[in-house]
All heavy atoms as an XYZ file, in Angstrom:
801
protein
N       0.839     -1.170      0.000
C       0.000      0.000      0.000
C       0.896      1.249      0.000
O       1.807      1.366      0.793
C      -0.915     -0.012      1.228
C      -1.755      1.219      1.341
S      -2.615      1.316      2.915
C      -4.218      0.784      2.429
N       0.599      2.180     -0.892
C       1.351      3.425     -0.998
C       0.871      4.385      0.088
O      -0.334      4.624      0.210
C       1.145      4.061     -2.379
O       1.515      3.127     -3.373
C       1.971      5.319     -2.524
N       1.813      4.956      0.868
C       1.375      5.906      1.894
C       0.794      7.171      1.275
O       1.206      7.596      0.200
C       2.660      6.214      2.670
C       3.775      5.795      1.788
C       3.238      4.760      0.844
N      -0.182      7.741      1.950
C      -0.790      8.992      1.490
C       0.209     10.128      1.693
O       0.753     10.279      2.789
C      -2.070      9.287      2.285
O      -2.945      8.180      2.170
C      -2.748     10.549      1.791
N       0.472     10.934      0.652
C       1.410     12.046      0.825
C       0.847     13.100      1.782
O      -0.366     13.307      1.841
C       1.574     12.615     -0.584
C       0.392     12.135     -1.344
C      -0.069     10.863     -0.700
N       1.736     13.714      2.530
C       1.336     14.782      3.440
C       0.930     16.010      2.629
O       1.562     16.323      1.629
C       2.493     15.123      4.365
C       2.829     13.980      5.291
C       4.151     14.175      6.012
N       4.333     15.517      6.538
C       5.525     16.054      6.777
N       6.624     15.375      6.524
N       5.631     17.267      7.259
N      -0.123     16.708      3.021
C      -0.504     17.933      2.311
C       0.634     18.950      2.331
O       1.326     19.098      3.339
C      -1.708     18.448      3.113
C      -2.243     17.252      3.812
C      -1.048     16.393      4.104
N       0.816     19.636      1.215
C       1.863     20.660      1.102
C       1.276     22.022      1.479
O       0.248     22.434      0.958
C       2.431     20.685     -0.309
C       3.181     19.412     -0.648
C       3.855     19.504     -1.988
C       4.482     18.202     -2.399
N       5.509     17.720     -1.548
N       1.974     22.692      2.390
C       1.515     23.949      2.975
C       2.615     24.995      2.800
O       3.736     24.801      3.236
C       1.215     23.696      4.448
C       0.991     24.888      5.339
C       0.225     25.970      4.944
C       1.523     24.897      6.619
C       0.005     27.045      5.792
C       1.310     25.961      7.481
C       0.553     27.027      7.071
O       0.342     28.080      7.919
N       2.288     26.102      2.129
C       3.225     27.207      1.941
C       2.733     28.385      2.776
O       1.576     28.784      2.672
C       3.323     27.621      0.453
C       4.199     28.856      0.295
C       3.858     26.470     -0.390
N       3.624     28.921      3.618
C       3.296     30.070      4.461
C       4.108     31.280      4.015
O       5.315     31.185      3.827
C       3.591     29.753      5.915
N       3.424     32.396      3.837
C       4.042     33.632      3.363
C       3.735     34.732      4.375
O       2.587     34.892      4.793
C       3.477     34.009      1.976
C       3.871     32.950      0.958
C       3.928     35.390      1.556
C       3.236     33.124     -0.398
N       4.759     35.479      4.779
C       4.514     36.559      5.723
C       5.771     37.306      6.112
O       6.861     37.030      5.617
N       5.602     38.231      7.036
C       6.678     39.124      7.460
C       7.279     38.670      8.791
O       7.115     37.517      9.200
C       6.141     40.549      7.536
C       4.988     40.694      8.517
O       4.671     39.727      9.242
O       4.402     41.783      8.566
N       7.958     39.581      9.488
C       8.640     39.234     10.735
C       7.671     38.786     11.825
O       8.006     37.933     12.647
C       9.478     40.411     11.238
O       8.681     41.555     11.407
N       6.460     39.312     11.836
C       5.447     38.868     12.798
C       5.167     37.384     12.585
O       5.099     36.603     13.522
C       4.173     39.700     12.636
C       3.106     39.378     13.632
C       3.102     39.970     14.878
C       2.101     38.480     13.314
C       2.109     39.675     15.810
C       1.107     38.177     14.230
C       1.119     38.777     15.483
N       5.012     36.986     11.339
C       4.750     35.597     10.986
C       5.956     34.722     11.295
O       5.817     33.588     11.755
C       4.409     35.491      9.485
O       3.381     36.421      9.185
C       3.983     34.089      9.108
N       7.158     35.235     11.024
C       8.401     34.477     11.224
C       8.738     34.262     12.691
O       9.613     33.461     13.011
C       9.560     35.192     10.524
N       8.062     34.962     13.577
C       8.337     34.801     15.002
C       9.637     35.463     15.420
O      10.390     34.902     16.218
N       9.888     36.628     14.885
C      11.138     37.345     15.183
C      11.374     37.418     16.686
O      10.508     37.840     17.438
C      11.091     38.747     14.585
N      12.538     36.958     17.113
C      12.913     37.000     18.517
C      12.568     35.756     19.307
O      13.054     35.572     20.420
N      11.726     34.872     18.760
C      11.399     33.625     19.460
C      12.513     32.610     19.233
O      12.987     32.419     18.116
C      10.083     33.038     18.951
C       8.811     33.812     19.230
C       7.626     33.117     18.562
C       8.567     33.923     20.726
N      12.907     31.942     20.287
C      13.921     30.900     20.189
C      13.241     29.545     20.298
O      12.195     29.440     20.917
C      14.965     31.063     21.306
C      15.664     32.409     21.310
C      16.527     32.578     20.097
C      17.259     33.925     20.197
N      17.745     34.422     18.984
N      13.760     28.506     19.706
C      14.975     28.470     18.884
C      14.692     28.916     17.450
O      13.568     28.824     16.968
C      15.373     26.993     18.906
C      14.081     26.261     19.062
C      13.202     27.169     19.913
N      15.746     29.408     16.802
C      15.638     29.802     15.406
C      15.836     28.583     14.502
O      16.533     27.643     14.847
C      16.691     30.859     15.059
C      16.426     32.192     15.708
C      17.434     33.253     15.299
O      18.311     32.977     14.447
O      17.332     34.370     15.837
N      15.218     28.636     13.323
C      15.394     27.599     12.313
C      16.819     27.715     11.767
O      17.241     28.793     11.361
C      14.369     27.772     11.166
C      14.620     26.776     10.047
C      12.955     27.640     11.704
N      17.563     26.624     11.797
C      18.962     26.673     11.359
C      19.122     26.879      9.868
O      20.003     27.576      9.417
C      19.690     25.394     11.791
C      19.914     25.333     13.286
C      20.742     24.143     13.680
O      21.589     23.696     12.869
O      20.549     23.663     14.798
N      18.273     26.262      9.082
C      18.405     26.364      7.625
C      17.200     27.075      7.011
O      16.774     26.763      5.916
C      18.584     24.981      7.007
C      17.426     24.042      7.323
O      16.569     24.391      8.153
O      17.381     22.953      6.735
N      16.668     28.067      7.732
C      15.493     28.781      7.262
C      15.812     29.724      6.117
O      16.967     29.954      5.760
N      14.777     30.279      5.553
C      14.888     31.198      4.424
C      15.733     32.412      4.781
O      16.449     32.940      3.953
C      13.489     31.617      4.002
C      13.447     32.634      2.885
C      11.998     32.935      2.524
N      11.905     33.975      1.549
C      11.952     33.774      0.244
N      12.114     32.553     -0.225
N      11.842     34.777     -0.591
N      15.613     32.874      6.008
C      16.396     34.034      6.430
C      16.651     33.951      7.927
O      15.995     33.199      8.642
C      15.686     35.328      6.061
S      14.106     35.541      6.876
N      17.595     34.721      8.385
C      17.937     34.737      9.803
C      16.750     35.227     10.625
O      15.998     36.095     10.196
C      19.141     35.634     10.034
N      16.593     34.665     11.801
C      15.552     35.125     12.712
C      14.234     34.390     12.611
O      13.317     34.687     13.362
N      14.109     33.419     11.723
C      12.862     32.660     11.607
C      12.833     31.629     12.737
O      13.776     30.875     12.918
C      12.799     31.976     10.248
C      11.471     31.324      9.953
C      11.494     30.598      8.627
O      12.114     29.551      8.529
N      10.866     31.165      7.633
N      11.764     31.602     13.494
C      11.657     30.741     14.663
C      11.042     29.380     14.335
O      10.162     29.278     13.480
C      10.787     31.420     15.722
O      10.536     30.549     16.802
N      11.508     28.353     15.046
C      10.891     27.022     14.939
C       9.499     27.018     15.556
O       8.736     26.088     15.345
C      11.753     25.981     15.648
C      13.061     25.683     14.970
C      13.894     24.662     15.714
O      13.394     24.049     16.688
O      15.055     24.458     15.321
N       9.165     28.058     16.304
C       7.856     28.149     16.959
C       6.982     29.224     16.334
O       5.999     29.659     16.928
C       8.045     28.444     18.451
C       8.799     27.340     19.164
C       8.931     27.571     20.645
N       9.188     28.964     20.958
C       8.905     29.536     22.120
N       8.353     28.839     23.074
N       9.178     30.799     22.343
N       7.321     29.664     15.107
C       6.522     30.709     14.462
C       5.140     30.187     14.103
O       4.859     28.998     14.203
C       7.252     31.307     13.254
C       7.417     30.365     12.075
O       6.872     29.244     12.096
O       8.106     30.747     11.118
N       4.264     31.090     13.709
C       2.873     30.696     13.461
C       2.698     29.679     12.339
O       1.810     28.839     12.435
C       1.985     31.923     13.250
O       2.447     32.716     12.199
N       3.506     29.645     11.266
C       3.333     28.586     10.277
C       3.666     27.186     10.800
O       3.064     26.199     10.384
C       4.298     28.984      9.156
C       4.413     30.466      9.264
C       4.369     30.720     10.737
N       4.624     27.085     11.725
C       5.005     25.772     12.255
C       3.916     25.156     13.146
O       3.858     23.940     13.282
C       6.319     25.869     13.035
C       7.525     25.894     12.169
N       8.007     27.065     11.597
C       8.340     24.905     11.751
C       9.080     26.782     10.889
N       9.307     25.486     10.945
N       3.062     25.995     13.750
C       2.045     25.483     14.666
C       1.027     24.575     13.959
O       0.884     23.417     14.339
C       1.362     26.633     15.405
C       2.318     27.507     16.208
C       3.097     26.731     17.255
O       2.542     25.912     17.972
N       4.390     26.991     17.332
N       0.314     25.055     12.930
C      -0.641     24.148     12.269
C       0.052     23.030     11.499
O      -0.460     21.919     11.425
C      -1.430     25.061     11.330
C      -0.548     26.232     11.097
C       0.261     26.396     12.357
N       1.203     23.321     10.927
C       1.916     22.286     10.166
C       2.264     21.108     11.062
O       2.099     19.950     10.678
C       3.177     22.869      9.522
N       2.736     21.409     12.262
C       3.066     20.336     13.202
C       1.834     19.595     13.682
O       1.818     18.358     13.752
N       0.795     20.332     13.999
C      -0.432     19.723     14.514
C      -1.133     18.863     13.462
O      -1.719     17.828     13.793
C      -1.380     20.808     15.019
N      -1.068     19.286     12.197
C      -1.774     18.581     11.126
C      -0.866     17.638     10.333
O      -1.332     16.979      9.411
C      -2.401     19.598     10.166
C      -3.351     20.582     10.837
S      -4.809     19.789     11.529
C      -5.676     19.367     10.041
N       0.430     17.606     10.664
C       1.414     16.803      9.948
C       1.474     17.170      8.466
O       1.468     16.327      7.589
C       1.159     15.299     10.119
C       2.355     14.468      9.672
O       3.505     14.943      9.814
O       2.138     13.358      9.159
N       1.512     18.485      8.202
C       1.620     19.000      6.839
C       3.082     19.210      6.477
O       3.914     19.494      7.336
C       0.889     20.320      6.692
C      -0.604     20.236      6.775
C      -1.370     19.118      6.738
C      -1.502     21.329      6.919
N      -2.697     19.452      6.833
C      -2.806     20.800      6.951
C      -1.336     22.701      7.024
C      -3.937     21.591      7.074
C      -2.464     23.495      7.141
C      -3.758     22.949      7.168
N       3.410     19.115      5.231
C       4.741     19.382      4.701
C       4.861     20.893      4.499
O       4.307     21.450      3.564
C       4.931     18.627      3.383
C       6.296     18.821      2.773
O       7.196     19.363      3.448
O       6.477     18.427      1.612
N       5.605     21.562      5.390
C       5.667     23.017      5.427
C       6.814     23.584      4.602
O       7.956     23.150      4.718
C       5.843     23.487      6.880
C       6.112     24.979      7.107
C       4.933     25.831      6.636
C       6.409     25.229      8.581
N       6.495     24.583      3.780
C       7.486     25.471      3.174
C       7.230     26.831      3.801
O       6.260     27.510      3.466
C       7.326     25.538      1.635
O       7.501     24.230      1.099
C       8.352     26.482      1.028
N       8.075     27.207      4.758
C       7.883     28.437      5.522
C       8.690     29.557      4.882
O       9.907     29.593      4.974
C       8.317     28.210      6.967
C       8.001     29.385      7.876
O       7.511     30.430      7.376
O       8.238     29.256      9.082
N       8.009     30.470      4.216
C       8.663     31.589      3.541
C       8.567     32.876      4.345
O       8.938     33.933      3.853
C       8.034     31.796      2.157
C       8.094     30.596      1.232
C       7.390     30.912     -0.077
C       9.523     30.165      0.980
N       8.068     32.790      5.558
C       7.979     33.996      6.381
C       9.384     34.516      6.658
O      10.325     33.742      6.802
C       7.248     33.701      7.688
O       7.950     32.769      8.475
N       9.506     35.844      6.688
C      10.849     36.404      6.781
C      10.840     37.805      7.371
O       9.984     38.625      7.031
C      11.459     36.451      5.386
S      13.216     36.745      5.419
N      11.809     38.061      8.232
C      12.005     39.410      8.751
C      12.348     40.314      7.571
O      13.179     39.985      6.741
C      13.150     39.431      9.759
C      12.888     38.536     10.942
O      11.740     38.334     11.328
N      13.917     37.977     11.512
N      11.700     41.451      7.490
C      11.979     42.399      6.418
C      11.182     42.179      5.155
O      11.339     42.912      4.188
N      10.302     41.185      5.127
C       9.479     40.966      3.937
C       8.492     42.120      3.799
O       8.067     42.718      4.780
C       8.720     39.649      4.043
N       8.139     42.432      2.562
C       7.180     43.517      2.341
C       6.214     43.145      1.242
O       6.509     42.307      0.399
C       7.911     44.805      1.979
O       8.533     44.679      0.730
N       5.066     43.784      1.271
C       4.046     43.585      0.255
C       4.150     44.770     -0.698
O       3.641     45.849     -0.436
C       2.664     43.522      0.907
C       1.494     43.174      0.020
C       1.700     41.810     -0.625
C       0.211     43.157      0.832
N       4.878     44.567     -1.787
C       5.154     45.665     -2.716
C       4.941     45.222     -4.145
O       4.797     44.044     -4.436
C       6.616     46.148     -2.575
O       7.485     45.061     -2.907
C       6.920     46.632     -1.183
N       4.988     46.196     -5.034
C       4.895     45.914     -6.465
C       6.093     46.552     -7.150
O       6.372     47.732     -6.953
C       3.599     46.482     -7.038
C       3.389     46.095     -8.477
C       2.008     46.494     -8.954
C       1.816     46.057    -10.377
N       0.471     46.280    -10.847
N       6.815     45.737     -7.929
C       7.971     46.262     -8.657
C       7.517     46.853     -9.972
O       6.420     46.592    -10.446
C       8.964     45.124     -8.957
C       9.693     44.647     -7.752
C      10.819     43.735     -8.146
N      10.348     42.692     -9.053
C      11.044     41.633     -9.379
N      12.226     41.458     -8.900
N      10.567     40.730    -10.195
N       8.418     47.596    -10.607
C       8.139     48.185    -11.921
C       7.752     47.097    -12.914
O       8.540     46.221    -13.206
C       9.364     48.934    -12.436
C       9.821     50.009    -11.508
N       9.119     51.182    -11.334
C      10.885     50.080    -10.679
C       9.733     51.924    -10.447
N      10.806     51.285    -10.022
N       6.533     47.145    -13.411
C       6.085     46.213    -14.431
C       5.890     44.792    -13.960
O       5.586     43.914    -14.741
N       6.060     44.525    -12.673
C       5.960     43.155    -12.174
C       4.743     42.967    -11.293
O       4.004     43.900    -11.006
N       4.558     41.745    -10.866
C       3.440     41.418     -9.998
C       3.748     41.840     -8.573
O       4.892     41.891     -8.161
C       3.184     39.915    -10.046
N       2.718     42.148     -7.829
C       2.889     42.431     -6.416
C       3.044     41.134     -5.648
O       2.868     40.047     -6.184
N       3.376     41.232     -4.392
C       3.503     40.051     -3.560
C       4.578     40.240     -2.522
O       5.422     41.110     -2.647
N       4.533     39.440     -1.472
C       5.564     39.533     -0.443
C       6.925     39.322     -1.072
O       7.137     38.413     -1.855
C       5.354     38.472      0.632
C       4.365     38.863      1.678
C       3.098     38.326      1.674
C       4.712     39.755      2.670
C       2.183     38.666      2.646
C       3.801     40.102      3.654
C       2.535     39.559      3.642
N       7.863     40.170     -0.714
C       9.242     40.057     -1.185
C      10.167     40.122      0.016
O       9.976     40.917      0.911
C       9.598     41.197     -2.128
C       8.797     41.177     -3.384
C       9.144     42.366     -4.264
N       8.163     42.491     -5.301
C       8.097     41.707     -6.367
N       8.958     40.754     -6.528
N       7.162     41.875     -7.271
N      11.162     39.283     -0.014
C      12.171     39.270      1.033
C      13.265     40.248      0.637
O      14.367     39.865      0.303
C      12.699     37.844      1.197
C      13.798     37.754      2.222
O      14.051     38.757      2.908
O      14.405     36.687      2.323
N      12.943     41.542      0.638
C      13.881     42.555      0.169
C      15.100     42.674      1.074
O      16.179     43.038      0.628
C      13.200     43.905      0.030
C      12.724     44.498      1.339
C      12.052     45.832      1.126
C      11.571     46.388      2.459
N      10.905     47.642      2.302
N      14.950     42.352      2.338
C      16.065     42.488      3.265
C      17.151     41.443      3.041
O      18.277     41.617      3.454
C      15.564     42.400      4.704
N      16.812     40.351      2.381
C      17.774     39.265      2.205
C      18.049     38.960      0.735
O      18.490     37.878      0.389
C      17.302     38.029      2.967
C      17.221     38.295      4.440
N      16.081     38.788      5.033
C      18.157     38.218      5.412
C      16.321     38.977      6.313
N      17.561     38.638      6.573
N      17.761     39.920     -0.135
C      18.158     39.817     -1.530
C      17.341     38.881     -2.393
O      17.771     38.513     -3.472
N      16.162     38.474     -1.944
C      15.315     37.608     -2.764
C      14.450     38.511     -3.629
O      13.617     39.254     -3.129
C      14.447     36.678     -1.900
C      13.544     35.828     -2.773
C      15.332     35.809     -1.027
N      14.670     38.453     -4.940
C      14.012     39.390     -5.843
C      12.610     38.955     -6.257
O      11.755     39.781     -6.530
C      14.870     39.590     -7.090
N      12.362     37.660     -6.340
C      11.081     37.180     -6.842
C      10.028     37.191     -5.748
O      10.332     36.974     -4.573
C      11.228     35.755     -7.385
C      12.141     35.684     -8.579
O      12.152     36.650     -9.367
O      12.853     34.683     -8.724
N       8.782     37.407     -6.112
C       7.721     37.352     -5.113
C       7.664     35.970     -4.469
O       7.877     34.948     -5.138
C       6.446     37.609     -5.926
C       6.896     38.248     -7.184
C       8.286     37.719     -7.439
N       7.386     35.934     -3.181
C       7.287     34.657     -2.464
C       6.192     33.780     -3.050
O       6.266     32.566     -2.977
C       7.036     34.909     -0.987
C       8.179     35.556     -0.269
S       7.707     35.848      1.449
C       9.145     36.708      2.040
N       5.175     34.390     -3.654
C       4.065     33.631     -4.219
C       4.539     32.686     -5.320
O       3.879     31.689     -5.620
C       2.944     34.579     -4.723
C       1.644     33.827     -4.986
C       3.392     35.346     -5.961
C       0.945     33.342     -3.769
N       5.706     32.957     -5.907
C       6.242     32.060     -6.932
C       6.531     30.663     -6.392
O       6.656     29.716     -7.157
C       7.515     32.638     -7.552
C       7.239     33.833     -8.451
O       6.052     34.128     -8.719
O       8.211     34.483     -8.873
N       6.616     30.524     -5.065
C       6.861     29.212     -4.464
C       5.584     28.385     -4.336
O       5.641     27.221     -3.960
C       7.508     29.373     -3.092
O       8.795     29.916     -3.243
N       4.449     28.989     -4.621
C       3.192     28.237     -4.621
C       3.074     27.593     -5.993
O       2.868     28.268     -6.991
C       1.987     29.158     -4.330
C       0.682     28.376     -4.401
C       2.162     29.841     -2.993
N       3.257     26.279     -6.034
C       3.262     25.553     -7.297
C       2.081     24.598     -7.367
O       1.285     24.529     -6.437
C       4.612     24.821     -7.499
C       4.900     23.881     -6.335
C       5.740     25.833     -7.661
C       6.159     23.063     -6.490
N       1.970     23.884     -8.450
C       0.769     23.089     -8.717
C       0.478     22.020     -7.668
O      -0.670     21.622     -7.522
C       0.863     22.448    -10.100
O       1.944     21.537    -10.150
N       1.477     21.539     -6.931
C       1.190     20.509     -5.934
C       0.976     21.075     -4.530
O       0.881     20.342     -3.564
C       2.267     19.436     -5.922
C       3.618     19.923     -5.417
O       3.815     21.144     -5.310
O       4.468     19.065     -5.127
N       0.850     22.401     -4.419
C       0.574     23.032     -3.128
C      -0.895     22.814     -2.766
O      -1.780     23.062     -3.578
C       0.872     24.547     -3.183
O       2.247     24.730     -3.527
C       0.589     25.209     -1.855
N      -1.138     22.328     -1.542
C      -2.510     22.098     -1.082
C      -3.084     23.304     -0.358
O      -4.255     23.633     -0.512
C      -2.551     20.887     -0.144
C      -2.179     19.606     -0.879
O      -2.970     19.162     -1.725
O      -1.087     19.064     -0.607
N      -2.259     23.945      0.486
C      -2.698     25.086      1.273
C      -1.658     26.192      1.175
O      -0.458     25.924      1.130
C      -2.843     24.720      2.756
C      -3.879     23.683      3.040
C      -3.562     22.330      3.076
C      -5.202     24.045      3.296
C      -4.517     21.372      3.347
C      -6.162     23.093      3.565
C      -5.820     21.756      3.594
O      -6.763     20.806      3.854
N      -2.123     27.432      1.202
C      -1.221     28.586      1.286
C      -1.804     29.557      2.310
O      -3.015     29.760      2.358
C      -0.986     29.260     -0.080
C      -2.265     29.845     -0.646
C       0.095     30.312      0.000
N      -0.921     30.098      3.152
C      -1.336     31.090      4.140
C      -0.581     32.380      3.881
O       0.627     32.362      3.672
C      -1.046     30.593      5.552
N      -1.307     33.482      3.884
C      -0.735     34.823      3.774
C      -1.005     35.492      5.116
O      -2.164     35.580      5.527
C      -1.426     35.633      2.677
C      -1.375     34.987      1.329
C      -2.400     34.159      0.914
C      -0.304     35.211      0.480
C      -2.368     33.561     -0.335
C      -0.258     34.619     -0.765
C      -1.294     33.788     -1.175
N       0.036     35.953      5.782
C      -0.185     36.556      7.092
C       0.496     37.904      7.206
O       1.677     38.047      6.916
C       0.328     35.637      8.203
C      -0.012     36.147      9.565
C       0.287     35.144     10.663
O       0.795     34.069     10.417
N      -0.048     35.502     11.884
N      -0.283     38.881      7.627
C       0.195     40.187      8.050
C      -0.057     40.232      9.550
O      -0.768     39.381     10.082
C      -0.558     41.293      7.315
C      -0.270     41.371      5.820
C      -1.263     42.287      5.135
C       1.151     41.848      5.577
N       0.473     41.227     10.270
C       0.399     41.182     11.728
C      -0.960     40.851     12.329
O      -1.017     40.145     13.316
C       0.869     42.574     12.135
C       1.847     42.930     11.081
C       1.264     42.361      9.806
N      -2.043     41.323     11.788
C      -3.337     41.057     12.428
C      -4.300     40.261     11.555
O      -5.440     40.057     11.933
C      -4.019     42.377     12.814
O      -4.203     43.167     11.645
C      -3.186     43.134     13.827
N      -3.857     39.792     10.405
C      -4.756     39.092      9.499
C      -4.087     37.824      8.980
O      -2.955     37.866      8.515
C      -5.117     39.981      8.290
O      -5.657     41.206      8.775
C      -6.120     39.296      7.391
N      -4.791     36.712      9.043
C      -4.307     35.447      8.496
C      -5.345     34.931      7.524
O      -6.516     34.831      7.856
C      -4.073     34.413      9.585
C      -3.784     32.978      9.111
C      -2.473     32.919      8.340
C      -3.764     32.027     10.274
N      -4.925     34.613      6.307
C      -5.803     34.010      5.313
C      -5.219     32.664      4.934
O      -4.076     32.593      4.461
C      -5.903     34.885      4.074
O      -6.450     36.127      4.393
N      -5.957     31.603      5.156
C      -5.547     30.259      4.764
C      -6.447     29.828      3.618
O      -7.667     29.846      3.742
C      -5.683     29.274      5.928
C      -5.312     27.827      5.613
C      -3.830     27.701      5.259
C      -5.662     26.926      6.790
N      -5.829     29.486      2.500
C      -6.581     29.134      1.297
C      -6.274     27.687      0.942
O      -5.108     27.304      0.838
C      -6.189     30.066      0.115
C      -6.949     29.682     -1.133
C      -6.427     31.521      0.490
N      -7.320     26.897      0.741
C      -7.151     25.514      0.303
C      -7.164     25.523     -1.220
O      -8.126     25.939     -1.842
C      -8.260     24.645      0.828
C      -8.046     23.186      0.518
C      -9.090     22.334      1.161
N      -8.714     20.937      1.039
C      -9.308     19.979      1.682
N     -10.288     20.250      2.502
N      -8.919     18.743      1.511
N      -6.064     25.030     -1.819
C      -5.929     25.056     -3.265
C      -6.335     23.744     -3.922
O      -6.794     23.739     -5.045
C      -4.486     25.388     -3.655
C      -3.945     26.724     -3.138
C      -2.497     26.877     -3.522
C      -4.781     27.869     -3.655
N      -6.084     22.631     -3.248
C      -6.363     21.320     -3.828
C      -7.004     20.437     -2.773
O      -6.972     20.722     -1.603
C      -5.077     20.617     -4.283
C      -4.201     21.368     -5.170
C      -2.966     20.586     -5.645
N      -2.372     19.697     -4.688
C      -1.916     18.478     -4.993
N      -2.022     18.019     -6.209
N      -1.353     17.710     -4.089
N      -7.522     19.312     -3.208
C      -8.018     18.310     -2.268
C      -9.531     18.301     -2.174
O     -10.207     19.163     -2.693
N      -9.993     17.291     -1.472
C     -11.433     17.091     -1.382
C     -12.065     17.575     -0.158
O     -11.794     18.259      0.660
């Protein structure tokens, strides 16, 4: 019997989402200061989801010249919008600003 794959969950947000200042920090995270206890890790751990945590200190919701808007990790030199990491096999995506969380189910029954 083939095991059921874990749902893929992409989290996008700023330093509030990344848990700036919370210890312990993720060793191989997208950027410095991302906590292992940040808000994306909470549901992912509880639901056993495969997490891609793109939350980052210094991320901003901006629009470049002629380009699409979206969270950008401008503080750490990531030029492409974080939304580019949401690909066809993503099941859930969360966009979080300090007081608003939107969780969108993209696939599944």
